[in-house]
N, C-alpha and C positions, 0 to 999 in steps of 0.2 A: 694570876696563881688562881685565886677564888673562883675565876670561872670555870676555869679550864676544870679542877677538882670538882665543881658542881656539873658540868657536862659529863664528866665521866664516871659520875655516882649515878645520873639520871639515865646514862646509855646502861650501865649494869642493873638498874631497876627494870627497865624498859625488856633488857635481855631474859634475865630472870623470870618475869610477867608472860613473856613469850614461851620459854622453855614450860613452865606450868600449863598454860593454854594448850599447847601443842600436844602436851602429854594428856590431857582430859579428854582433848578431842580423839587423838589418837587409839583411845579404849574404845572408841564405839564402832571402831571399824576392825572385822576381823584378820588375824595375821593371813599372808599368802597361803602357807602352808597348811592351816586349819578349814580351807575349803574346800569341801567335799570330802573328808575324812573322815571316815566310820569305823570305829572301833569293833572288834571283831566279838560275839556275844562272851559273854563271860566264861559260862560252860560248856565252850566250845568243843575242848574235849572230853569233857565226863557227862556230856548231853546222852543221856537215857540211861543213865547207870546208876543215876540218885546218887543218895550220900557216899564218896569212895572216902575213906580215910584214911590217912599215908604215913609211915614213919619213914623219915629221913633220917639215914645216918653217914656220916662221913668217915668214910673206910679208906679213903686215898691219902689222906694224911694235909691235905692241901690246905690253907686257914680258909676258913669262911663260905666252904664248897656247900653244907650243909643250909646256909641262912639264903644263900644264891639259889640252889635247887629249893628250897620252900618257896621262897618268891614264885619262880618259875611255875611249881605245878598250881600254886594258887592261883596266879594268876589265870590260868588255865582252867579253872574250877573245882581243883578237886580240895577236899580238907585235910589239910597238914596239921595232925593233932599231936607229933614230938617232931622235934628236929635235934640232932647233936651228933656226937662222935661216936663212934664204934668202940667194941672193945680192943681192937688191934687195927694198925694203920700198915698199909703198905699194899692194898688192893690196888690192881691197875684198870678190871674193868668194872662198868656198874652193873651191878645184880638185882632186879624186880623179884621180889619173894612173893608169891598170891599165899596169903595166910588166914583166909576163911575159904575158901573154893571158890572165888570168883574168877575165874579166869578171865573174862572182858576187862573187869575193872586194872587188875594186874596189866595185862595188852596196851590199855588205854593209858595207862602211866609209864610205861616204855615206849610208845609211841612219842609221849609228851617231852620225853626226856632223850628221846633219840638214840636208845640203847635195844638192842636185840635180843638180851637176855633176859629170860623171863623162866623162874624156877617156881614148883608146886614146894611150898614148905608151910603144911597147915597148923597151925597152935591156937587152940581155943582158949587159953590163958591170956590171949593179948586181944584188949578192945579196939579191933584196926584192922583191915580187909588188904593192907597191903603194907612190905617195910621195902623200902629203898635201901640197899649201900653201895653207896657212891666209890666209884673206883677214881682213880688220878688221872685217867684221859678225862672225864668229862669236863664239858665246857658249857655253859650257858649258851642259849642264842643271845647275840647282842647285837642290840639296833644302834644302827650309827645315828648320831643327830645332821651329820653332814648332808643329807636332804632336807632337811628340817632348816637349817640356817641358808642352804644355797639359794633357795628364792628371794629371800628379804636383801633390801638396799640396803650397802654396807652403812648410810649412816641412820639405819633403824636403831634405835638405843633397846628395844624390845628384846633384840638377837641376844643383848648382854645379861638377861635378868633371866634367862630359862635354868 
């Protein structure tokens, strides 16, 4: 019984050491999905416009919309200086308001959000260029992770650590 127990302990130690060594070695090689992937430049949408200060207001009433739109716009190079709820909810369509007579900036924001509604509503009291009033129909671009994990072998534990 003692020899069998020592054999199981030795086998367990060898397996644990193998896992640690395999983990260390696997970090030297990139994941297959990372080969040749180039992220877009941060200011891809706002390029050439300089700093575009944006306010994002949730007018649609769905929880978390302003935060999603803020992340969406910041990923595209816009400077979101404020996000929060609008005075009232119930708006269906997303509207982009040009606050500083910069129609190019408002158009760039509307393209980034995928909405055609741009209006001019200058307000010199606001220290921003564009106000976005999100309607309930707005949905952010969602990148599926299926393509990232689809190329990985089933036994690779790194796919579980994403």
